N, CA, C and O atoms as a CHARMM CRD file, in Angstrom:
* protein
*
  280
    1    1 MET  N     94.81900 102.93600  87.96600 PROA 1      0.00000
    2    1 MET  CA    93.72700 102.91500  88.93300 PROA 1      0.00000
    3    1 MET  C     94.25200 102.43100  90.27300 PROA 1      0.00000
    4    1 MET  O     94.75700 101.31100  90.36400 PROA 1      0.00000
    5    2 ASP  N     94.14600 103.24800  91.31600 PROA 2      0.00000
    6    2 ASP  CA    94.63000 102.90100  92.64700 PROA 2      0.00000
    7    2 ASP  C     93.72800 101.87300  93.31000 PROA 2      0.00000
    8    2 ASP  O     94.22100 100.92100  93.91400 PROA 2      0.00000
    9    3 ALA  N     92.41900 102.04800  93.20900 PROA 3      0.00000
   10    3 ALA  CA    91.42000 101.12300  93.77100 PROA 3      0.00000
   11    3 ALA  C     91.68700 100.79000  95.22800 PROA 3      0.00000
   12    3 ALA  O     91.35900  99.69800  95.69300 PROA 3      0.00000
   13    4 GLY  N     92.29300 101.74700  95.96000 PROA 4      0.00000
   14    4 GLY  CA    92.54600 101.50600  97.37000 PROA 4      0.00000
   15    4 GLY  C     93.60100 100.44900  97.61100 PROA 4      0.00000
   16    4 GLY  O     93.46900  99.64700  98.53600 PROA 4      0.00000
   17    5 ILE  N     94.64500 100.43200  96.80100 PROA 5      0.00000
   18    5 ILE  CA    95.66800  99.40100  96.95200 PROA 5      0.00000
   19    5 ILE  C     97.01000  99.94200  97.43800 PROA 5      0.00000
   20    5 ILE  O     97.96100  99.17400  97.58000 PROA 5      0.00000
   21    6 SER  N     97.10600 101.23300  97.69400 PROA 6      0.00000
   22    6 SER  CA    98.39600 101.82400  98.04900 PROA 6      0.00000
   23    6 SER  C     98.93900 101.31300  99.37600 PROA 6      0.00000
   24    6 SER  O    100.14300 101.40300  99.61600 PROA 6      0.00000
   25    7 ASP  N     98.08300 100.77700 100.24400 PROA 7      0.00000
   26    7 ASP  CA    98.54200 100.27500 101.53600 PROA 7      0.00000
   27    7 ASP  C     99.01700  98.82400 101.48500 PROA 7      0.00000
   28    7 ASP  O     99.60700  98.34200 102.45200 PROA 7      0.00000
   29    8 ILE  N     98.77900  98.13400 100.40600 PROA 8      0.00000
   30    8 ILE  CA    99.06700  96.70000 100.33300 PROA 8      0.00000
   31    8 ILE  C    100.54400  96.36700 100.56100 PROA 8      0.00000
   32    8 ILE  O    100.82200  95.38900 101.25500 PROA 8      0.00000
   33    9 PRO  N    101.50200  97.11900 100.02200 PROA 9      0.00000
   34    9 PRO  CA   102.90800  96.76600 100.27600 PROA 9      0.00000
   35    9 PRO  C    103.28600  96.75000 101.76200 PROA 9      0.00000
   36    9 PRO  O    104.27200  96.11800 102.14200 PROA 9      0.00000
   37   10 ASP  N    102.51700  97.43600 102.59400 PROA 10     0.00000
   38   10 ASP  CA   102.80900  97.48100 104.02700 PROA 10     0.00000
   39   10 ASP  C    102.21100  96.30900 104.79900 PROA 10     0.00000
   40   10 ASP  O    102.49000  96.15000 105.98700 PROA 10     0.00000
   41   11 LEU  N    101.39500  95.48900 104.14500 PROA 11     0.00000
   42   11 LEU  CA   100.72800  94.38500 104.82600 PROA 11     0.00000
   43   11 LEU  C    101.64100  93.17400 104.93600 PROA 11     0.00000
   44   11 LEU  O    102.42300  92.88100 104.03100 PROA 11     0.00000
   45   12 GLY  N    101.52900  92.47700 106.06100 PROA 12     0.00000
   46   12 GLY  CA   102.20200  91.19600 106.20600 PROA 12     0.00000
   47   12 GLY  C    101.44200  90.13100 105.43300 PROA 12     0.00000
   48   12 GLY  O    100.32100  90.35800 104.97700 PROA 12     0.00000
   49   13 TYR  N    102.06200  88.96900 105.29100 PROA 13     0.00000
   50   13 TYR  CA   101.43600  87.89900 104.51200 PROA 13     0.00000
   51   13 TYR  C    100.08500  87.48700 105.08300 PROA 13     0.00000
   52   13 TYR  O     99.09700  87.42800 104.35200 PROA 13     0.00000
   53   14 GLU  N    100.03200  87.20300 106.37800 PROA 14     0.00000
   54   14 GLU  CA    98.78900  86.72100 106.97700 PROA 14     0.00000
   55   14 GLU  C     97.67200  87.74800 106.87700 PROA 14     0.00000
   56   14 GLU  O     96.52300  87.40100 106.60200 PROA 14     0.00000
   57   15 GLN  N     98.00800  89.00400 107.10000 PROA 15     0.00000
   58   15 GLN  CA    97.00200  90.06400 107.01000 PROA 15     0.00000
   59   15 GLN  C     96.46300  90.17400 105.58100 PROA 15     0.00000
   60   15 GLN  O     95.25500  90.29700 105.37600 PROA 15     0.00000
   61   16 ALA  N     97.35500  90.13000 104.60600 PROA 16     0.00000
   62   16 ALA  CA    96.93100  90.21000 103.20100 PROA 16     0.00000
   63   16 ALA  C     96.09200  88.99300 102.81800 PROA 16     0.00000
   64   16 ALA  O     95.07500  89.12200 102.13700 PROA 16     0.00000
   65   17 ARG  N     96.52300  87.81700 103.25600 PROA 17     0.00000
   66   17 ARG  CA    95.77600  86.59500 102.93800 PROA 17     0.00000
   67   17 ARG  C     94.38600  86.61900 103.55600 PROA 17     0.00000
   68   17 ARG  O     93.40700  86.25800 102.90200 PROA 17     0.00000
   69   18 ASP  N     94.29400  87.04500 104.82100 PROA 18     0.00000
   70   18 ASP  CA    92.99400  87.10600 105.48800 PROA 18     0.00000
   71   18 ASP  C     92.05000  88.07600 104.78000 PROA 18     0.00000
   72   18 ASP  O     90.86400  87.79100 104.61400 PROA 18     0.00000
   73   19 GLU  N     92.58700  89.22000 104.36700 PROA 19     0.00000
   74   19 GLU  CA    91.74900  90.18600 103.65200 PROA 19     0.00000
   75   19 GLU  C     91.32200  89.63100 102.29300 PROA 19     0.00000
   76   19 GLU  O     90.18800  89.83800 101.86200 PROA 19     0.00000
   77   20 LEU  N     92.22200  88.93300 101.62900 PROA 20     0.00000
   78   20 LEU  CA    91.88800  88.32700 100.34000 PROA 20     0.00000
   79   20 LEU  C     90.77100  87.29500 100.50200 PROA 20     0.00000
   80   20 LEU  O     89.85200  87.24300  99.68500 PROA 20     0.00000
   81   21 VAL  N     90.84700  86.48600 101.53600 PROA 21     0.00000
   82   21 VAL  CA    89.79800  85.49400 101.80300 PROA 21     0.00000
   83   21 VAL  C     88.45300  86.19100 102.01700 PROA 21     0.00000
   84   21 VAL  O     87.42800  85.73800 101.50900 PROA 21     0.00000
   85   22 ALA  N     88.46100  87.29100 102.77000 PROA 22     0.00000
   86   22 ALA  CA    87.22400  88.04000 103.01800 PROA 22     0.00000
   87   22 ALA  C     86.66700  88.63200 101.72200 PROA 22     0.00000
   88   22 ALA  O     85.45500  88.63200 101.50900 PROA 22     0.00000
   89   23 ILE  N     87.53900  89.13000 100.86800 PROA 23     0.00000
   90   23 ILE  CA    87.09700  89.69800  99.58900 PROA 23     0.00000
   91   23 ILE  C     86.48400  88.61400  98.70900 PROA 23     0.00000
   92   23 ILE  O     85.43900  88.82600  98.09400 PROA 23     0.00000
   93   24 VAL  N     87.12400  87.46800  98.65000 PROA 24     0.00000
   94   24 VAL  CA    86.58700  86.36600  97.84000 PROA 24     0.00000
   95   24 VAL  C     85.20100  85.97300  98.34500 PROA 24     0.00000
   96   24 VAL  O     84.28600  85.75800  97.55100 PROA 24     0.00000
   97   25 ALA  N     85.04900  85.88100  99.65900 PROA 25     0.00000
   98   25 ALA  CA    83.74500  85.52600 100.22600 PROA 25     0.00000
   99   25 ALA  C     82.69600  86.57300  99.86900 PROA 25     0.00000
  100   25 ALA  O     81.56100  86.23300  99.53600 PROA 25     0.00000
  101   26 ARG  N     83.07700  87.84300  99.93700 PROA 26     0.00000
  102   26 ARG  CA    82.13900  88.92400  99.60200 PROA 26     0.00000
  103   26 ARG  C     81.72700  88.84800  98.13300 PROA 26     0.00000
  104   26 ARG  O     80.55100  88.99500  97.80200 PROA 26     0.00000
  105   27 LEU  N     82.69800  88.61700  97.26100 PROA 27     0.00000
  106   27 LEU  CA    82.38600  88.52000  95.83300 PROA 27     0.00000
  107   27 LEU  C     81.54900  87.28000  95.52800 PROA 27     0.00000
  108   27 LEU  O     80.62200  87.33500  94.72000 PROA 27     0.00000
  109   28 GLU  N     81.87300  86.17500  96.17000 PROA 28     0.00000
  110   28 GLU  CA    81.09800  84.95400  95.94200 PROA 28     0.00000
  111   28 GLU  C     79.67000  85.07900  96.45400 PROA 28     0.00000
  112   28 GLU  O     78.76400  84.41200  95.95400 PROA 28     0.00000
  113   29 GLY  N     79.47100  85.93900  97.45500 PROA 29     0.00000
  114   29 GLY  CA    78.12900  86.16100  97.98200 PROA 29     0.00000
  115   29 GLY  C     77.21300  86.82200  96.97200 PROA 29     0.00000
  116   29 GLY  O     75.99300  86.67500  97.04100 PROA 29     0.00000
  117   30 GLY  N     77.80000  87.55300  96.03000 PROA 30     0.00000
  118   30 GLY  CA    77.02800  88.15100  94.95100 PROA 30     0.00000
  119   30 GLY  C     76.13000  89.30700  95.35000 PROA 30     0.00000
  120   30 GLY  O     75.26200  89.70300  94.57200 PROA 30     0.00000
  121   31 GLN  N     76.31300  89.85400  96.53000 PROA 31     0.00000
  122   31 GLN  CA    75.43700  90.92700  96.99100 PROA 31     0.00000
  123   31 GLN  C     76.01100  92.32500  96.77400 PROA 31     0.00000
  124   31 GLN  O     75.29700  93.31700  96.92100 PROA 31     0.00000
  125   32 ALA  N     77.29400  92.41200  96.42400 PROA 32     0.00000
  126   32 ALA  CA    77.91700  93.72200  96.23100 PROA 32     0.00000
  127   32 ALA  C     77.48600  94.30700  94.89000 PROA 32     0.00000
  128   32 ALA  O     77.39300  93.58100  93.90000 PROA 32     0.00000
  129   33 PRO  N     77.22500  95.60700  94.85000 PROA 33     0.00000
  130   33 PRO  CA    76.91600  96.26000  93.57300 PROA 33     0.00000
  131   33 PRO  C     78.11800  96.16300  92.62700 PROA 33     0.00000
  132   33 PRO  O     79.24000  95.90500  93.06200 PROA 33     0.00000
  133   34 LEU  N     77.87500  96.36800  91.35600 PROA 34     0.00000
  134   34 LEU  CA    78.90800  96.20600  90.33900 PROA 34     0.00000
  135   34 LEU  C     80.14800  97.04500  90.62400 PROA 34     0.00000
  136   34 LEU  O     81.26600  96.53100  90.57800 PROA 34     0.00000
  137   35 GLU  N     79.96500  98.32100  90.91500 PROA 35     0.00000
  138   35 GLU  CA    81.11800  99.20000  91.14900 PROA 35     0.00000
  139   35 GLU  C     81.95200  98.71000  92.32700 PROA 35     0.00000
  140   35 GLU  O     83.18100  98.68400  92.25300 PROA 35     0.00000
  141   36 GLU  N     81.29100  98.32300  93.40700 PROA 36     0.00000
  142   36 GLU  CA    82.01300  97.79800  94.57300 PROA 36     0.00000
  143   36 GLU  C     82.69800  96.47800  94.22700 PROA 36     0.00000
  144   36 GLU  O     83.82400  96.22800  94.65700 PROA 36     0.00000
  145   37 SER  N     82.02300  95.64100  93.45500 PROA 37     0.00000
  146   37 SER  CA    82.61300  94.36200  93.04700 PROA 37     0.00000
  147   37 SER  C     83.89400  94.57800  92.24800 PROA 37     0.00000
  148   37 SER  O     84.87400  93.85700  92.43600 PROA 37     0.00000
  149   38 LEU  N     83.89000  95.56400  91.36200 PROA 38     0.00000
  150   38 LEU  CA    85.09000  95.86000  90.57900 PROA 38     0.00000
  151   38 LEU  C     86.22600  96.34600  91.46600 PROA 38     0.00000
  152   38 LEU  O     87.37800  95.95400  91.28100 PROA 38     0.00000
  153   39 THR  N     85.89900  97.19600  92.42700 PROA 39     0.00000
  154   39 THR  CA    86.91200  97.68200  93.36300 PROA 39     0.00000
  155   39 THR  C     87.46800  96.52600  94.18400 PROA 39     0.00000
  156   39 THR  O     88.68000  96.41600  94.37400 PROA 39     0.00000
  157   40 LEU  N     86.58000  95.66800  94.66700 PROA 40     0.00000
  158   40 LEU  CA    87.01800  94.49700  95.42700 PROA 40     0.00000
  159   40 LEU  C     87.88900  93.58500  94.56700 PROA 40     0.00000
  160   40 LEU  O     88.90500  93.06700  95.03300 PROA 40     0.00000
  161   41 TRP  N     87.49100  93.39200  93.32200 PROA 41     0.00000
  162   41 TRP  CA    88.25500  92.54100  92.41500 PROA 41     0.00000
  163   41 TRP  C     89.67900  93.06700  92.24200 PROA 41     0.00000
  164   41 TRP  O     90.64100  92.30600  92.33700 PROA 41     0.00000
  165   42 HSD  N     89.81100  94.36400  91.98800 PROA 42     0.00000
  166   42 HSD  CA    91.14200  94.95600  91.79700 PROA 42     0.00000
  167   42 HSD  C     91.98200  94.83300  93.06500 PROA 42     0.00000
  168   42 HSD  O     93.17000  94.51500  92.99700 PROA 42     0.00000
  169   43 ARG  N     91.37700  95.08200  94.20600 PROA 43     0.00000
  170   43 ARG  CA    92.11800  94.94600  95.46400 PROA 43     0.00000
  171   43 ARG  C     92.49900  93.48300  95.69400 PROA 43     0.00000
  172   43 ARG  O     93.60900  93.18800  96.13700 PROA 43     0.00000
  173   44 GLY  N     91.58600  92.58100  95.39500 PROA 44     0.00000
  174   44 GLY  CA    91.88100  91.16000  95.54500 PROA 44     0.00000
  175   44 GLY  C     93.03500  90.71700  94.66200 PROA 44     0.00000
  176   44 GLY  O     93.89700  89.95200  95.09400 PROA 44     0.00000
  177   45 GLU  N     93.05100  91.19500  93.42900 PROA 45     0.00000
  178   45 GLU  CA    94.15500  90.86900  92.52200 PROA 45     0.00000
  179   45 GLU  C     95.48200  91.38000  93.08400 PROA 45     0.00000
  180   45 GLU  O     96.49300  90.67900  93.03600 PROA 45     0.00000
  181   46 ALA  N     95.47500  92.59600  93.61300 PROA 46     0.00000
  182   46 ALA  CA    96.69400  93.16800  94.18400 PROA 46     0.00000
  183   46 ALA  C     97.12000  92.39500  95.43300 PROA 46     0.00000
  184   46 ALA  O     98.31100  92.16800  95.64400 PROA 46     0.00000
  185   47 LEU  N     96.16100  91.99400  96.25400 PROA 47     0.00000
  186   47 LEU  CA    96.47600  91.20100  97.44600 PROA 47     0.00000
  187   47 LEU  C     97.04700  89.84100  97.06200 PROA 47     0.00000
  188   47 LEU  O     98.00400  89.37100  97.67800 PROA 47     0.00000
  189   48 ALA  N     96.46800  89.20800  96.05000 PROA 48     0.00000
  190   48 ALA  CA    96.96200  87.90700  95.59600 PROA 48     0.00000
  191   48 ALA  C     98.40300  88.02100  95.09200 PROA 48     0.00000
  192   48 ALA  O     99.23300  87.15900  95.38200 PROA 48     0.00000
  193   49 ALA  N     98.69600  89.07100  94.34700 PROA 49     0.00000
  194   49 ALA  CA   100.05600  89.28500  93.85100 PROA 49     0.00000
  195   49 ALA  C    101.01900  89.52600  95.00800 PROA 49     0.00000
  196   49 ALA  O    102.14500  89.03100  94.99500 PROA 49     0.00000
  197   50 HSD  N    100.58200  90.27900  96.00100 PROA 50     0.00000
  198   50 HSD  CA   101.40500  90.56000  97.17700 PROA 50     0.00000
  199   50 HSD  C    101.71100  89.26500  97.92900 PROA 50     0.00000
  200   50 HSD  O    102.85100  89.02500  98.32700 PROA 50     0.00000
  201   51 CYS  N    100.69300  88.43900  98.11900 PROA 51     0.00000
  202   51 CYS  CA   100.89100  87.15600  98.80100 PROA 51     0.00000
  203   51 CYS  C    101.84200  86.26700  98.00500 PROA 51     0.00000
  204   51 CYS  O    102.69100  85.58800  98.58300 PROA 51     0.00000
  205   52 SER  N    101.70400  86.27100  96.70800 PROA 52     0.00000
  206   52 SER  CA   102.58300  85.47600  95.85700 PROA 52     0.00000
  207   52 SER  C    104.03500  85.92600  95.99500 PROA 52     0.00000
  208   52 SER  O    104.94400  85.09800  96.05300 PROA 52     0.00000
  209   53 ARG  N    104.24700  87.23800  96.04600 PROA 53     0.00000
  210   53 ARG  CA   105.61200  87.75700  96.22500 PROA 53     0.00000
  211   53 ARG  C    106.17800  87.33100  97.57200 PROA 53     0.00000
  212   53 ARG  O    107.34800  86.96200  97.66600 PROA 53     0.00000
  213   54 TRP  N    105.35500  87.38000  98.61300 PROA 54     0.00000
  214   54 TRP  CA   105.78800  86.93200  99.94200 PROA 54     0.00000
  215   54 TRP  C    106.21900  85.46800  99.88700 PROA 54     0.00000
  216   54 TRP  O    107.28300  85.11400 100.39500 PROA 54     0.00000
  217   55 LEU  N    105.40200  84.62400  99.27600 PROA 55     0.00000
  218   55 LEU  CA   105.71000  83.19500  99.20500 PROA 55     0.00000
  219   55 LEU  C    106.94900  82.93000  98.35700 PROA 55     0.00000
  220   55 LEU  O    107.76100  82.07000  98.70000 PROA 55     0.00000
  221   56 ASP  N    107.10200  83.65400  97.26000 PROA 56     0.00000
  222   56 ASP  CA   108.29200  83.50300  96.42200 PROA 56     0.00000
  223   56 ASP  C    109.54900  83.86900  97.20200 PROA 56     0.00000
  224   56 ASP  O    110.56500  83.18000  97.10700 PROA 56     0.00000
  225   57 ALA  N    109.48400  84.95000  97.97100 PROA 57     0.00000
  226   57 ALA  CA   110.63200  85.37800  98.76900 PROA 57     0.00000
  227   57 ALA  C    110.95800  84.34900  99.84900 PROA 57     0.00000
  228   57 ALA  O    112.12800  84.05800 100.10000 PROA 57     0.00000
  229   58 ALA  N    109.93100  83.80300 100.48100 PROA 58     0.00000
  230   58 ALA  CA   110.14900  82.78500 101.51000 PROA 58     0.00000
  231   58 ALA  C    110.77400  81.53500 100.89500 PROA 58     0.00000
  232   58 ALA  O    111.69000  80.94800 101.47000 PROA 58     0.00000
  233   59 GLN  N    110.28000  81.13400  99.73400 PROA 59     0.00000
  234   59 GLN  CA   110.82300  79.95800  99.05600 PROA 59     0.00000
  235   59 GLN  C    112.28600  80.18400  98.67900 PROA 59     0.00000
  236   59 GLN  O    113.10900  79.28100  98.82600 PROA 59     0.00000
  237   60 ALA  N    112.61200  81.36800  98.19900 PROA 60     0.00000
  238   60 ALA  CA   113.99300  81.68800  97.83900 PROA 60     0.00000
  239   60 ALA  C    114.88800  81.65900  99.06600 PROA 60     0.00000
  240   60 ALA  O    116.02400  81.19100  99.00000 PROA 60     0.00000
  241   61 GLN  N    114.38200  82.15700 100.18000 PROA 61     0.00000
  242   61 GLN  CA   115.16100  82.16700 101.41400 PROA 61     0.00000
  243   61 GLN  C    115.41600  80.73700 101.89400 PROA 61     0.00000
  244   61 GLN  O    116.51500  80.42100 102.35000 PROA 61     0.00000
  245   62 ILE  N    114.41200  79.88200 101.79400 PROA 62     0.00000
  246   62 ILE  CA   114.57000  78.47900 102.18800 PROA 62     0.00000
  247   62 ILE  C    115.57500  77.79000 101.27000 PROA 62     0.00000
  248   62 ILE  O    116.45300  77.06300 101.73400 PROA 62     0.00000
  249   63 ALA  N    115.44200  78.02100  99.98000 PROA 63     0.00000
  250   63 ALA  CA   116.37000  77.41600  99.02300 PROA 63     0.00000
  251   63 ALA  C    117.79600  77.88700  99.27200 PROA 63     0.00000
  252   63 ALA  O    118.73700  77.10100  99.16300 PROA 63     0.00000
  253   64 LYS  N    117.95800  79.14200  99.59900 PROA 64     0.00000
  254   64 LYS  CA   119.28700  79.68300  99.89000 PROA 64     0.00000
  255   64 LYS  C    119.86900  79.00100 101.11700 PROA 64     0.00000
  256   64 LYS  O    121.05500  78.67400 101.14400 PROA 64     0.00000
  257   65 GLY  N    119.04000  78.78500 102.13200 PROA 65     0.00000
  258   65 GLY  CA   119.49700  78.10000 103.33700 PROA 65     0.00000
  259   65 GLY  C    119.88700  76.66000 103.06400 PROA 65     0.00000
  260   65 GLY  O    120.84800  76.15400 103.64400 PROA 65     0.00000
  261   66 GLU  N    119.14800  75.99500 102.18000 PROA 66     0.00000
  262   66 GLU  CA   119.45100  74.60200 101.83900 PROA 66     0.00000
  263   66 GLU  C    120.76600  74.49400 101.07800 PROA 66     0.00000
  264   66 GLU  O    121.52600  73.54800 101.28900 PROA 66     0.00000
  265   67 THR  N    121.04200  75.44500 100.20000 PROA 67     0.00000
  266   67 THR  CA   122.26900  75.37400  99.40600 PROA 67     0.00000
  267   67 THR  C    123.49500  75.77700 100.20800 PROA 67     0.00000
  268   67 THR  O    124.61300  75.39800  99.86000 PROA 67     0.00000
  269   68 SER  N    123.29900  76.54200 101.28200 PROA 68     0.00000
  270   68 SER  CA   124.45200  76.93900 102.09200 PROA 68     0.00000
  271   68 SER  C    124.67300  75.97900 103.25300 PROA 68     0.00000
  272   68 SER  O    125.56600  76.19200 104.07300 PROA 68     0.00000
  273   69 GLY  N    123.86400  74.92000 103.32900 PROA 69     0.00000
  274   69 GLY  CA   124.05300  73.89700 104.34500 PROA 69     0.00000
  275   69 GLY  C    123.50500  74.23500 105.70700 PROA 69     0.00000
  276   69 GLY  O    123.89300  73.61400 106.69600 PROA 69     0.00000
  277   70 GLN  N    122.62700  75.19000 105.78600 PROA 70     0.00000
  278   70 GLN  CA   122.06400  75.58000 107.08200 PROA 70     0.00000
  279   70 GLN  C    120.83400  74.79700 107.39000 PROA 70     0.00000
  280   70 GLN  O    120.22500  74.99200 108.44200 PROA 70     0.00000
């Protein structure tokens, strides 16, 4: 299921995080119909995973810099 997630790999961290925050707010509002809520949920999960990958990569880069004495 694509659920409108094919563009996520092209997003920067801040853009993905901001969209994820907006999706969470929309879902917490409880006003979206079920089908839209499911689509939002899937996109939110993909955005969260994307943000996690960004943070993992940043952490690895920092750790690499620390071990090389930079």
